[in-house]
VOGU-3710 file (C-alpha; in Angstrom, 3 decimals, decimal comma):
1> xxxxxxxxxx> 132,979/-24,476/193,185  136,699/-24,863/193,659  138,211/-22,681/196,339  140,170/-19,666/195,090  143,196/-18,345/196,799  142,927/-14,761/198,009  144,885/-12,211/195,943  147,600/-10,288/197,747  146,828/-6,545/198,332  148,221/-4,071/195,820
11> xxxxxxxxxx> 151,444/-2,502/196,883  151,225/1,259/197,331  152,887/3,435/194,652  155,399/4,994/196,928  157,376/6,607/194,076  154,337/8,450/192,416  154,541/12,249/192,896  151,857/14,005/194,922  149,990/17,023/193,476  147,909/19,571/195,227
21> xxxxxxxxxx> 144,573/20,424/193,636  145,871/23,834/192,483  149,030/22,304/190,966  146,981/19,717/189,108  144,556/22,378/187,814  147,390/24,598/186,606  149,063/21,666/184,893  145,845/20,773/183,089  145,356/24,451/182,130  148,837/24,663/180,556
31> xxxxxxxxxx> 148,330/21,367/178,741  144,995/22,402/177,237  146,187/25,897/176,257  149,370/24,547/174,661  147,519/21,859/172,697  144,584/24,051/171,607  146,094/27,531/171,397  144,039/28,510/168,319  140,821/26,735/167,266  137,717/27,395/165,170
41> xxxxxxxxxx> 134,521/25,889/166,520  131,148/25,728/164,786  128,037/25,456/166,887  124,774/26,987/168,022  124,725/29,709/170,707  122,834/28,540/173,792  122,107/30,254/177,095  122,976/33,779/175,902  121,198/36,460/177,965  123,133/39,527/176,893
51> xxxxxxxxxx> 126,267/41,069/178,315  126,955/40,633/182,032  127,037/43,674/184,317  130,837/43,512/184,032  130,611/43,723/180,222  131,706/40,114/179,598  129,491/37,601/177,785  128,968/34,034/178,977  127,130/31,348/176,981  127,647/27,896/175,436
61> xxxxxxxxxx> 128,235/26,437/171,960  126,458/23,180/171,259  125,665/20,729/168,483  123,650/17,506/168,399  125,702/15,635/171,039  128,061/17,994/172,896  128,355/21,402/174,462  131,254/23,663/175,394  131,228/26,757/177,563  132,281/30,041/175,923
71> xxxxxxxxxx> 133,241/33,499/177,105  133,814/36,819/175,305  135,713/39,446/177,247  134,369/43,010/177,418  136,993/44,614/175,148  136,630/41,949/172,451  132,802/42,182/172,550  132,926/45,957/172,019  135,096/45,560/168,882  132,983/42,797/167,323
81> xxxxxxxxxx> 131,062/43,711/164,184  128,842/40,639/164,503  127,234/40,328/167,964  126,175/36,963/169,468  122,483/36,109/169,663  120,555/33,210/171,200  119,997/30,262/168,832  122,319/31,531/166,064  124,740/29,115/164,397  128,185/30,709/164,349
91> xxxxxxxxxx> 131,877/29,948/163,773  133,908/31,016/166,823  137,655/31,588/166,713  139,663/31,534/169,935  141,624/29,390/172,320  140,699/26,685/174,823  141,418/27,106/178,501  140,218/25,733/181,810  138,473/27,351/184,740  139,993/25,882/187,931
101> xxxxxxxxxx> 137,176/27,195/190,112  134,684/24,654/188,709  136,985/22,094/186,997  135,641/22,733/183,492  137,110/23,805/180,202  135,888/26,658/177,991  136,713/28,565/174,854  137,745/32,218/175,017  136,332/33,677/171,782  138,330/36,314/169,919
111> xxxxxxxxxx> 136,255/36,489/166,703  132,722/35,495/165,769  131,071/35,107/162,373  127,797/33,564/161,182  127,937/30,064/159,807  126,990/30,703/156,175  124,496/32,839/154,292  121,518/31,015/155,791  122,446/32,167/159,261  122,813/35,764/158,081
121> xxxxxxxxxx> 119,448/35,644/156,371  117,834/34,179/159,478  119,415/36,907/161,608  118,291/39,553/159,145  114,710/38,242/159,143  114,616/38,140/162,931  115,951/41,713/163,173  113,496/42,823/160,504  110,549/41,444/162,487  111,794/43,112/165,660
131> xxxxxxxxxx> 112,189/46,547/164,061  108,896/46,233/162,189  107,137/45,484/165,472  108,513/48,764/166,828  106,904/50,623/163,895  110,134/51,786/162,225  108,990/50,577/158,796  105,542/52,244/158,839  104,707/54,322/155,777  103,174/57,034/157,971
141> xxxxxxxxxx> 106,622/57,841/159,377  108,214/58,494/155,992  108,771/62,031/154,714  108,308/63,494/151,235  111,424/64,389/149,289  111,945/68,105/148,479  111,209/68,932/144,842  114,431/70,897/144,279  116,915/70,674/147,203  119,568/73,329/147,582
151> xxxxxxxxxx> 122,090/71,085/149,395  122,420/67,292/149,065  124,282/65,270/151,700  125,917/61,992/150,579  127,104/59,307/153,032  129,444/56,938/151,187  133,081/56,046/150,624  135,044/58,916/149,045  137,277/56,564/146,998  134,693/54,386/145,270
161> xxxxxxxxxx> 132,865/54,813/141,980  129,584/55,518/143,758  130,343/59,145/144,593  131,575/59,791/141,037  128,378/58,327/139,559  126,214/60,464/141,867  128,140/63,686/141,118  128,130/62,990/137,365  124,382/62,310/137,353  123,648/65,464/139,369
171> xxxxxxxxxx> 125,797/67,505/136,976  123,822/66,179/134,007  120,382/66,696/135,502  120,594/69,741/137,814  123,877/70,838/139,477  123,452/71,252/143,222  125,680/71,865/146,222  126,828/68,409/147,456  128,287/67,623/150,906  130,097/64,266/151,210
181> xxxxxxxxxx> 130,584/62,608/154,605  133,306/60,005/154,042  132,726/56,671/155,795  133,712/53,021/155,564  130,974/51,047/153,831  132,072/47,568/154,944  134,203/45,925/157,574  134,640/46,524/161,281  133,407/49,898/162,492  131,608/50,768/159,254
191> xxxxxxxxxx> 128,115/50,628/160,790  129,101/53,050/163,561  130,577/55,467/161,000  127,453/55,419/158,809  125,180/55,998/161,827  127,436/58,817/163,033  127,345/60,445/159,575  123,519/60,407/159,452  123,264/61,866/162,940  126,014/64,390/162,132
201> xxxxxxxxxx> 124,139/65,764/159,110  120,988/66,075/161,250  122,951/67,912/163,956  124,043/70,710/161,586  122,278/73,981/162,550  120,074/75,920/160,175  121,968/78,864/158,669  125,322/77,704/160,063  128,755/77,916/158,478  128,214/74,481/156,952
211> xxxxxxxxxx> 124,822/74,392/155,199  122,347/71,768/156,426  121,348/69,326/153,651  117,776/69,228/152,389  118,032/65,520/151,478  120,446/62,687/152,360  121,695/59,851/150,140  123,217/56,771/151,815  124,935/54,933/148,978  127,158/51,906/148,383
221> xxxxxxxxxx> 127,970/49,707/145,425  126,948/46,105/145,018  128,420/43,170/146,901  127,686/40,023/148,832  125,434/39,841/151,855  128,484/39,939/154,122  129,747/43,083/152,359  126,388/44,822/152,769  125,871/43,633/156,346  126,798/47,027/157,876
231> xxxxxxxxxx> 123,536/48,438/156,483  121,606/45,684/158,293  122,980/46,673/161,693  120,457/47,993/164,176  122,471/51,159/164,897  122,304/52,195/161,208  118,591/51,415/160,906  117,717/53,407/164,036  119,850/56,356/162,928  118,018/56,424/159,581
241> xxxxxxxxxx> 114,643/56,224/161,362  115,584/59,149/163,643  116,712/61,353/160,727  114,688/64,547/160,398  116,151/65,083/156,911  114,486/63,026/154,124  116,748/60,054/153,351  117,246/58,027/150,149  118,732/54,535/150,479  120,927/53,451/147,532
251> xxxxxxxxxx> 122,756/50,396/148,845  123,855/47,697/146,373  122,159/46,800/143,123  118,452/46,492/142,430  118,308/42,905/143,698  120,144/43,677/146,957  117,866/44,248/149,938  119,053/45,672/153,265  117,167/46,799/156,365  117,965/50,462/155,737
261> xxxxxxxxxx> 115,839/50,228/152,555  112,720/49,577/154,673  113,240/52,500/157,024  114,435/55,055/154,431  111,970/57,616/153,086  112,786/56,471/149,532  114,660/53,437/148,160  116,713/53,735/144,981  117,812/50,602/143,077  121,247/52,130/142,358
271> xxxxxxxxxx> 123,222/55,210/143,473  122,629/56,750/140,029  118,872/56,314/140,461  119,157/57,996/143,873  120,672/61,077/142,200  117,801/61,062/139,677  115,274/60,916/142,543  116,946/63,805/144,358  116,737/66,446/141,580  114,642/66,974/138,437
281> xxxxxxxxxx> 116,048/67,480/134,886  116,956/71,124/134,362  116,366/71,082/130,569  112,904/69,640/131,091  112,229/72,381/133,610  113,329/75,011/131,080  110,954/73,577/128,468  108,129/73,341/130,993  108,722/76,898/132,224  108,793/78,238/128,658
291> xxxxxxxxxx> 105,559/76,407/127,854  103,947/77,755/131,028  105,135/81,255/130,067  103,562/81,018/126,628  100,334/79,685/128,039  100,282/82,436/130,683  100,881/85,158/128,065  98,105/83,791/125,815  95,714/83,627/128,752  96,631/87,202/129,727
301> xxxxxxxxxx> 95,949/88,434/126,180  92,561/86,705/126,100  91,661/88,147/129,487  92,686/91,681/128,391  90,619/91,428/125,211  87,635/90,220/127,219  87,927/93,115/129,682  88,344/95,577/126,802  85,087/94,335/125,218  83,315/94,587/128,563
311> xxxxxxxxxx> 84,570/98,154/128,960  83,286/99,149/125,519  79,878/97,637/126,261  79,695/99,469/129,589  80,746/102,749/127,933  77,943/102,488/125,378  75,369/101,991/128,114  76,477/105,015/130,184  74,980/108,551/129,579  77,212/111,370/128,248
321> xxxxxxxxxx> 79,323/113,509/130,546  77,320/116,667/129,710  74,065/115,061/130,804  75,607/113,830/134,056  77,176/117,215/134,911  74,343/119,574/133,873  72,566/119,799/137,261  75,768/119,850/139,369  77,127/122,617/137,100  73,929/124,664/137,665
331> xxxxxxxxxx> 74,183/124,241/141,446  77,837/125,270/141,267  76,938/128,484/139,382  74,270/129,385/141,988  76,688/128,737/144,854  79,384/130,800/143,118  77,009/133,736/142,757  76,067/133,728/146,460  79,624/133,089/147,723  80,857/136,799/147,832
341> xxxxxxxxxx> 77,892/137,950/149,932  78,315/135,005/152,309  82,036/135,644/152,695  81,468/139,283/153,555  78,717/138,500/156,107  80,854/135,817/157,710  83,844/138,158/157,882  81,776/140,907/159,563  80,351/138,459/162,101  83,789/137,117/163,049
351> xxxxxxxxxx> 85,170/140,650/163,232  82,473/141,685/165,702  83,133/138,640/167,878  86,843/139,287/167,797  86,381/142,951/168,721  84,165/142,058/171,686  86,662/139,482/172,915  89,738/141,681/172,442  88,227/144,482/174,534  88,272/142,149/177,538
361> xxxxxxxxxx> 91,855/141,021/177,070  95,125/142,806/177,697  98,657/141,523/177,526  99,285/141,967/181,267  96,125/140,066/182,226  97,032/137,253/179,897  100,555/137,048/181,352  99,189/137,026/184,894  96,675/134,299/184,167  99,282/132,267/182,388
371> xxxxxxxxxx> 101,719/132,651/185,323  99,066/131,680/187,869  97,973/128,727/185,826  101,583/127,642/185,338  102,277/127,994/189,088  99,141/126,045/190,010  100,008/123,402/187,474  103,555/123,080/188,852  102,395/122,918/192,471  99,652/120,427/191,669
381> xxxxxxxxxx> 102,092/118,281/189,714  104,604/118,240/192,593  101,900/117,530/195,148  100,440/114,834/192,947  103,852/113,201/192,479  104,657/113,369/196,204  101,238/112,097/197,228  101,369/109,321/194,659  104,806/108,193/195,807  103,822/108,468/199,463
391> xxxxxxxxxx> 100,584/106,606/198,888  102,353/103,963/196,839  105,006/103,550/199,528  102,388/103,354/202,281  100,314/100,848/200,328  103,413/98,786/199,547  104,538/98,783/203,186  101,016/97,987/204,298  100,659/95,172/201,806  104,077/93,779/202,749
401> xxxxxxxxxx> 103,156/93,909/206,416  99,767/92,375/205,749  101,362/89,674/203,659  103,848/88,817/206,397  101,178/88,996/209,094  98,748/86,970/207,002  101,301/84,265/206,328  102,442/84,227/209,949  98,896/84,435/211,339  97,727/81,721/208,996
411> xxxxxxxxxx> 100,398/79,347/210,202  100,171/80,521/213,821  96,356/80,396/213,838  96,308/76,896/212,446  98,926/75,781/214,961  97,187/77,647/217,779  93,847/76,074/216,916  95,433/72,633/216,873  97,173/73,322/220,202  93,937/74,729/221,697
421> xxxxxxxxxx> 92,001/71,678/220,580  94,626/69,410/222,112  94,638/71,441/225,346  90,811/71,497/225,553  90,670/67,770/224,885  93,249/67,114/227,633  91,447/69,550/229,980  88,105/67,859/229,283  89,629/64,482/230,014  91,182/65,770/233,241
431> xxxxxxxxxx> 87,913/67,453/234,313  85,996/64,263/233,545  88,422/62,229/235,617  88,319/64,801/238,418  84,500/64,932/238,299  84,318/61,159/238,545  86,724/61,086/241,467  84,916/64,026/243,177  81,522/62,383/242,718  82,806/59,123/244,179
441> xxxxxxxxxx> 84,422/60,998/247,104  81,233/63,034/247,695  79,098/59,918/247,714  81,477/58,287/250,174  81,367/61,357/252,402  77,561/61,570/252,241  77,286/57,865/253,053  79,642/58,347/255,994  77,678/61,408/257,213  74,395/59,566/256,938
451> xxxxxxxxxx> 75,814/56,595/258,782  77,315/58,853/261,486  74,047/60,790/261,819  72,148/57,542/262,167  74,521/56,364/264,859  74,310/59,750/266,631  70,526/59,715/266,370  70,435/56,262/267,822  72,785/57,302/270,624  70,875/60,509/271,491
461> xxxxxxxxxx> 67,343/59,141/271,193  65,384/58,953/274,477  64,133/55,544/273,434  67,596/54,164/274,020  67,443/55,566/277,559  63,999/54,020/278,014  65,410/50,709/276,893  67,979/50,905/279,717  65,155/51,033/282,362  64,204/54,712/282,551
471> xxxxxxxxxx> 60,727/56,235/282,048  59,389/59,457/280,479  56,691/61,472/282,337  54,233/63,703/280,434  51,513/66,000/281,761  47,919/66,024/280,638  48,835/68,191/277,628  51,443/65,657/276,514  54,430/67,836/277,343  57,431/66,245/279,020
481> xxxxxxxxxx> 57,810/66,988/282,732  61,401/67,969/283,608  61,059/68,339/287,439  58,902/67,046/290,262  57,900/70,575/291,222  56,103/70,896/287,906  53,508/68,308/289,027  50,793/69,442/291,368  48,948/67,208/293,842  46,428/64,959/292,167
491> xxxxxxxxxx> 47,725/65,861/288,726  47,105/63,384/285,949  50,365/62,223/284,310  51,377/59,652/281,735  54,465/57,527/282,185  56,115/56,057/279,090  58,294/52,987/279,360  60,273/51,191/276,713  57,469/48,719/276,115  54,455/51,057/276,488
501> xxxxxxxxxx> 52,663/53,894/278,321  50,870/53,919/281,745  48,577/56,587/283,224  49,104/57,797/286,862  47,968/60,375/289,402  50,291/62,426/291,625  50,038/62,064/295,443  47,363/64,373/297,037  49,223/64,965/300,315  52,229/66,575/298,618
511> xxxxxxxxxx> 52,952/70,182/299,477  52,524/72,777/296,805  55,436/73,396/294,613  55,881/77,005/295,865  56,234/75,880/299,562  58,809/73,315/298,694  60,691/75,771/296,660  60,809/78,221/299,577  62,061/75,541/301,968  64,962/74,569/299,844
521> xxxxxxxxxx> 68,228/76,252/300,923  69,826/78,830/298,696  72,990/76,828/298,488  71,110/74,010/296,873  69,648/76,490/294,389  73,114/77,773/293,614  74,515/74,265/293,191  71,713/73,259/290,821  72,838/73,109/287,234  70,725/74,600/284,465
531> xxxxxxxxxx> 69,086/72,206/282,051  71,003/71,816/278,797  69,590/73,574/275,782  68,642/71,474/272,789  68,421/72,980/269,382  66,551/71,573/266,520  64,877/68,658/268,389  62,376/66,609/266,514  58,755/67,040/267,569  58,362/63,436/268,758
541> xxxxx> 61,614/63,415/270,784  61,407/64,476/274,495  63,992/64,803/277,245  64,835/62,674/280,196  63,884/64,879/283,202
//
């Protein structure tokens, strides 16, 4: 390969201006906003999860090969009649701008509308499935219409032909008191007004200054799907489902279907048909009432004739009045004949009883008894009232005191029991520890005493003295001999050494013990020390001398 000459390095662009990142971002922002100040974009909503906690909405618009970020500010979203939903194809109107924080561009949406009738129908079907799943369209929830309402509430536009058709039809069939709640039936804010009207009619009190309707008619004339879309909004459907007043839906023509038709208690194909459903025909009622009156009168006449025939038959079967009253009349004559004698005898008897009683009574005695009885009654009443009040007061004070003491003693007793249990448990633990320590100390002391006693026993035992070379002398009886004078001449003794015992006999030429004792000087007797006393010696332990 032929050799190539190296290319000279590119000269730096010394005259090119320098931008900071912020300056460059702001310049791009102004360029994009100036070039695309107002655009309409068609695409499918992607990544929509509802309004942010701040109230703003963030999502993306996409088609087959591209995607653009979108944002709807809180105030604009609240004014929108058509709300964004995931997967819906829409036409967004707004302006393009950039977001310097992440170096991306986005569209700020100011208006949103569905992309054609197909999108509206898809949205309507999706909303219909959602509300049906909640049970708002169930037939069991729907109410029966009143047969003849006194007051009819109409929710519609006051300037359209719908209200005139309804009033004219009601006037022809059966005039009723009509209350009209004027609302917008299409456009921005119409759904909120219709829902507020339905809830407002339901909020009217029974027997108030404004009468509460017995039935509601929500009516609107025909139109396109976009014109009738307010009656497909969820706020209107839920307001109709919550209505406690029976509701008739008369939105559009017979072929127009809205979601309020499914939740209403009755659907009318037209507003005129809704008026016909609300009231019956008065002329038909007059004819029916007249026919019922004639039939009732004829039935009453037949019933009266039947009862009259029954009465005649019963009268023929009964006996005559003379036969029925013959015996009672005879008894009455007998009683009338004996009545004067009985009255006289009764009068004499009562007169005698009265005379006997009056002889015992005088006016002064009666007054005295009455005064005493009145005084006793007054005293007893006062004593009874005082005793009752005193007893009631004592019982109340006693019960109050018992209640306070019972509540206090209940709490104090429970706390005292818990404290006593804790104290006894701690005392038991301390006593157990002290008993263990005392037992160990006692055993140590007893071991020390036993060891000391053993050492003392070993030190005081005569066998230790025998081991050091001494001997123990016993007489013939086996008693230890403490002095030489205690052994007589020729006496038999036994000498015990450390390694054994040896028998011996005392010398025969020794003087008697009495002679030797007499020869000893008195001074020696005075200098002699008495033998120490031993207390509690063992039987097998002797003494030295």
